[in-house]
C-alpha positions in Angstrom: 0.0 0.0 0.0 2.8 2.4 0.9 4.6 2.5 -2.4 1.2 2.7 -4.1 0.5 6.0 -2.1 3.6 7.6 -3.6 2.4 6.6 -7.1 -0.8 8.5 -6.4 1.0 11.8 -6.3 0.4 13.7 -9.6 3.6 13.8 -11.8 3.8 17.6 -11.7 4.3 17.4 -7.9 6.3 14.2 -7.9 9.0 15.7 -10.1 9.4 18.5 -7.6 9.5 16.1 -4.7 12.4 14.4 -6.6 14.3 17.7 -6.5 13.8 17.9 -2.7 14.9 14.2 -2.4 18.0 14.8 -4.4 18.9 17.9 -2.3 18.5 16.0 1.0 19.7 12.6 0.0 23.4 13.2 0.9 22.4 14.2 4.4 19.5 12.1 5.4 17.1 9.4 4.3 14.5 10.1 7.0 12.3 12.5 5.1 8.5 12.1 5.3 5.3 13.4 3.8 3.2 14.2 6.9 -0.2 15.4 7.9 -3.2 16.1 5.7 -1.5 15.2 2.4 -0.9 11.6 3.6 -4.5 11.4 4.9 -5.8 12.6 1.6 -3.6 10.1 -0.4 -5.0 7.3 1.8 -8.5 8.5 1.2 -8.0 9.0 -2.6 -8.6 12.7 -2.3 -6.8 15.2 -4.5 -3.7 16.6 -2.9 -2.8 20.2 -3.6 -0.1 21.0 -1.1 2.3 18.9 0.9 4.0 19.0 4.3 7.5 17.5 4.5 9.2 16.6 7.8 13.0 16.1 7.8 15.2 14.3 10.4 18.9 14.1 11.1 20.0 17.5 9.9 21.2 20.3 12.1 19.2 23.6 11.9 22.1 25.6 10.5 22.8 23.1 7.7 19.1 22.8 7.0 18.8 26.5 6.6 21.7 26.5 4.1 20.0 23.7 2.1 16.7 25.6 2.0 18.6 28.7 0.7 20.1 26.5 -2.0 16.5 25.4 -2.9 15.4 29.1 -2.8 12.8 28.1 -0.2 11.3 31.0 1.8 11.5 30.9 5.6 7.9 31.2 6.8 8.5 30.2 10.4 12.2 30.0 11.0 11.8 29.8 14.8 9.7 26.6 14.0 12.2 25.5 11.3 9.6 25.8 8.5 10.3 26.8 4.9 8.0 27.1 1.9 8.9 26.1 -1.7 6.2 26.0 -4.3 3.3 23.9 -2.8 5.6 22.3 -0.2 6.1 23.2 3.4 9.5 21.7 4.4 10.4 21.6 8.1 12.6 19.9 10.6 10.9 17.5 12.9 10.2 19.2 16.1 8.8 18.9 19.6 6.7 21.7 21.1 6.0 22.8 24.6 3.4 25.4 25.6 5.0 28.2 27.6 2.6 31.1 27.1 -0.9 32.0 25.8 -1.7 32.2 22.1 -0.8 30.1 19.1 2.7 31.4 19.1 3.4 30.7 22.7 5.4 27.5 22.2 8.9 26.5 23.0 10.3 24.5 20.1 13.2 22.1 19.7 14.4 19.6 17.1 13.1 16.1 17.4 14.9 12.9 16.4 12.0 10.4 17.1 9.1 10.0 14.8 6.7 9.0 17.5 7.6 12.0 19.7 7.4 14.4 16.8 4.0 13.2 15.6 2.6 13.4 19.1 2.2 17.2 18.7 -0.3 16.7 15.9 -4.0 17.1 16.5 -5.7 14.0 15.3 -4.7 10.4 14.5 -5.7 10.8 10.9 -3.3 13.7 10.5 -0.3 11.9 12.1 0.4 9.4 9.3 3.9 9.6 7.9 5.0 8.5 4.4 8.7 8.0 3.7 9.8 9.7 0.5 12.7 7.3 0.2 11.3 3.9 1.1 7.6 4.5 0.6 7.0 3.1 4.1 3.8 4.3 5.8 4.2 4.9 9.5 0.9 4.8 11.4 2.0 5.4 15.0 -1.4 6.4 16.5 -4.0 4.3 14.7 -4.8 6.8 12.0 -5.6 4.2 9.3 -8.1 2.5 11.6 -9.8 5.8 12.4 -9.9 6.8 8.7 -11.5 3.5 7.9 -14.1 4.1 10.7 -14.6 7.7 9.6 -13.6 8.9 13.0 -11.8 12.0 14.4 -9.7 11.1 17.4 -7.2 13.2 19.4 -3.7 11.8 19.9 -2.6 13.3 23.3 -5.1 14.8 25.7 -2.7 17.3 27.2 -0.9 18.3 24.0 -4.2 18.8 22.3 -5.3 21.3 24.9 -2.3 23.5 24.1 -3.9 24.9 21.0 -7.6 25.7 21.3 -8.0 26.2 17.6 -8.0 22.5 17.3 -11.6 22.4 18.6 -12.6 24.4 15.5 -10.5 22.2 13.3 -12.4 19.1 14.5 -15.7 20.9 13.5 -14.5 21.8 10.0 -12.8 18.4 9.4 -16.1 16.8 10.3 -17.9 19.0 7.8 -15.3 18.4 5.1 -14.9 14.7 5.5 -18.2 13.5 6.9 -16.4 12.1 9.9 -17.7 11.7 13.5 -15.7 13.0 16.5 -14.8 10.2 18.9 -16.7 10.4 22.2 -13.8 10.9 24.6 -12.3 13.5 22.2 -15.5 15.4 22.3 -15.4 15.5 26.1 -11.9 16.9 26.1 -12.8 19.6 23.6 -15.8 20.8 25.6 -13.4 21.5 28.5 -11.2 23.9 26.4 -11.7 27.6 26.6 -11.7 29.5 23.3 -11.0 32.9 24.7 -7.4 33.1 23.4 -8.4 32.7 19.7 -8.0 35.7 17.4 -10.9 36.4 15.2 -8.8 36.0 12.1 -7.9 32.4 13.1 -11.5 31.7 14.0 -12.8 32.8 10.5 -10.1 30.8 8.8 -11.4 27.6 10.2 -15.1 28.5 9.7 -14.5 29.4 6.1 -13.3 25.8 5.5 -16.5 24.6 7.0 -18.7 27.0 5.0 -17.3 25.4 1.7 -17.6 21.8 3.0 -20.1 19.2 1.6 -21.3 17.9 5.0 -22.6 21.1 6.5 -24.9 19.3 8.9 -21.9 17.6 10.5 -20.3 20.9 11.0 -23.6 22.2 12.5 -23.7 19.3 14.9 -20.2 19.9 16.3 -20.6 23.7 16.2 -23.3 23.0 18.9 -22.0 19.8 20.5 -18.5 21.1 21.1 -20.0 24.3 22.6 -18.3 26.5 20.0 -21.6 28.3 19.2 -22.1 29.1 22.9 -18.5 30.1 23.7 -17.9 32.2 20.6 -21.3 33.6 19.8 -23.3 33.3 23.0 -25.9 31.3 21.1 -27.4 27.8 21.6 -29.3 25.4 19.4 -32.4 23.7 20.8 -33.0 20.2 19.5 -35.9 21.5 17.4 -33.8 24.2 15.7 -30.9 21.9 15.2 -33.1 19.4 13.4 -34.8 22.1 11.3 -31.5 23.6 10.3 -29.8 20.3 9.6 -32.8 19.2 7.4 -32.5 22.4 5.4 -28.8 22.0 4.9 -29.1 18.4 3.8 -32.3 18.7 1.7 -31.2 21.8 -0.2 -27.4 21.4 -0.7 -27.7 20.5 -4.3 -29.8 23.6 -5.0 -27.2 26.0 -3.4 -25.6 28.2 -6.1 -22.0 27.2 -6.5 -20.7 30.7 -6.4 -22.7 31.5 -3.3 -22.2 28.2 -1.5 -20.0 29.6 1.4 -22.8 31.9 2.6 -25.8 29.5 2.9 -24.7 28.0 6.3 -24.7 31.4 8.0 -28.0 32.4 6.3 -29.8 29.3 7.4 -28.6 29.1 11.0 -29.1 32.8 11.5 -32.6 32.7 10.1 -33.6 29.8 12.3 -32.1 31.3 15.4 -33.8 34.6 14.6 -30.6 36.7 14.9 -29.3 39.3 12.4 -28.0 37.6 9.3 -24.5 39.2 9.7 -24.3 38.7 13.5 -22.0 35.6 13.4 -20.0 36.9 10.5 -19.2 40.1 12.4 -18.3 38.1 15.5 -15.8 36.1 13.6 -14.4 39.1 11.7 -15.5 37.8 8.4 -14.4 39.7 5.3 -16.6 42.6 4.1 -17.9 40.5 1.3 -19.7 38.3 3.8 -21.0 41.2 5.9 -22.4 43.1 2.9 -24.1 40.0 1.4 -25.6 38.8 4.7 -26.7 42.3 5.7 -29.1 42.6 2.8 -30.7 39.2 3.3 -34.4 38.7 4.1 -36.1 35.5 5.5 -38.0 33.1 3.3 -41.7 34.2 3.1 -44.6 31.7 3.3 -45.2 32.1 -0.4 -42.3 32.4 -2.8 -44.1 33.4 -6.0 -43.3 35.4 -9.0 -44.5 38.7 -7.4 -42.2 38.2 -4.4 -39.2 37.4 -6.6 -39.8 40.3 -9.0 -40.1 42.8 -6.1 -37.0 41.4 -4.5 -35.1 41.6 -7.8 -35.7 45.4 -7.8 -33.0 45.3 -5.1 -30.6 42.6 -6.3 -30.5 39.5 -8.5 -32.2 36.4 -7.0 -28.8 34.7 -7.2 -27.8 36.9 -4.3 -30.8 36.0 -2.1 -29.7 33.1 0.0 -33.3 31.9 0.4 -33.3 31.0 -3.3 -33.3 27.3 -2.6 -37.0 27.5 -1.5 -40.1 26.6 -3.6 -38.5 26.4 -7.0 -37.3 30.0 -6.6 -34.3 29.5 -8.8 -36.2 28.0 -11.8 -38.9 30.7 -11.5 -36.2 33.5 -11.3 -34.4 32.1 -14.4 -37.6 32.0 -16.3 -38.2 35.6 -15.4 -34.6 36.6 -16.3 -33.9 37.9 -12.8 -31.6 35.2 -11.5 -28.4 36.8 -12.7 -29.5 40.4 -13.0 -31.9 42.9 -11.2 -35.4 43.6 -12.6 -35.8 46.9 -14.4 -39.1 46.3 -16.2 -37.7 47.9 -19.3 -37.7 51.3 -17.5 -34.4 53.1 -18.1 -33.1 56.1 -16.2 -32.0 57.9 -19.4 -35.6 57.7 -20.8 -37.0 59.4 -17.6 -34.3 62.0 -17.8 -35.4 62.9 -21.3 -39.0 63.2 -20.0 -37.8 65.8 -17.5 -37.6 63.8 -14.2 -34.8 64.8 -11.9 -33.5 64.0 -8.4 -35.9 62.3 -6.0 -38.8 62.4 -8.5 -36.7 60.4 -10.9 -36.2 57.6 -8.4 -39.8 57.6 -7.4 -41.1 57.5 -11.0 -38.7 54.7 -11.9 -39.9 52.6 -9.0 -43.5 53.3 -9.8 -43.2 52.2 -13.4 -41.2 49.1 -12.5 -43.9 48.1 -10.0 -46.5 48.6 -12.8 -44.3 46.3 -15.0 -44.4 43.7 -12.2 -48.2 43.9 -12.1 -48.4 43.3 -15.8 -46.1 40.3 -15.6 -48.0 38.8 -12.7 -51.4 39.3 -14.3 -50.1 37.6 -17.5 -48.9 34.6 -15.5 -52.2 34.3 -13.7 -54.1 34.6 -17.0 -52.1 31.7 -18.4 -52.7 29.7 -15.3 -56.4 30.1 -15.6 -56.4 29.0 -19.2 -54.5 25.8 -18.5 
């Protein structure tokens, strides 16, 4: 299986891995692919970036080799360098000495088991030798991947970085994995007060783009993230309602708008402002602006409602567009990708002498008349059928 994993690496990446191997070969044969890239190779998932861990080289010599490769030091105090899609680092041990994600004391490690102990989950602690193709599974990661399970490696080490609680949530949403029971208990004990908003959003954004949003929803609540970061709680009824909406409608979600639906649906069902959670996690302005203009889904999503909403923005930008065939209706009306203007142009009204406030009022009046005509035509056709 191990050699087969190396053969799964796309040729364009494998050629560059060979360059790294040739550079390091005179100095060490203990060089491993580690972390998520190995997990994804095992699962048959496309790999786009790689973490490489190197043993048996002194930091000064390693630095000179990385300069020869023209790799950029992105965390020299952690012995980490970046070259193309590869993060190359010396194997290390970490010890928490102060608050925050940078508050670690680091030293070079010479033992694979000890170095891999600092990782968060068993599935992310697999190691694949670049030279022999041997797969090291020191913590039962293969078993947990097979069982679709997220399990922490070391209880005390895990607690040293509270961001890992959010990582469990987003991994669950991305992979469709459950979080092991004892691991859940550990995570519920961890305070999240030391997390910066930028780090929080980074993990949430991965979840927003994930295929198993209902898994992310479950652990958002179950791991107490929703309560600790947003002062919100999900009742069983609201959880089931929200999970059902996410599962039932996922295929209807617009591909370009997909990252926004999760926040829309949970905010709607919790009856909080649509941009509340986005503001709390310091989401980019694009999230804030889009969520701020949202409205709930009405009882009846008919052509009149869609046309009136499209006076403000295209139906593509309404995150309730998965409801009641809204997308197909909007596309038929030509308002899915663009706003509704009813054929009323500002330049025509200017030529008629309208100016300022009167121009805007007259434009809106005529566009609403156009909506009435369209709705009446639809109703007439329905009566004839």
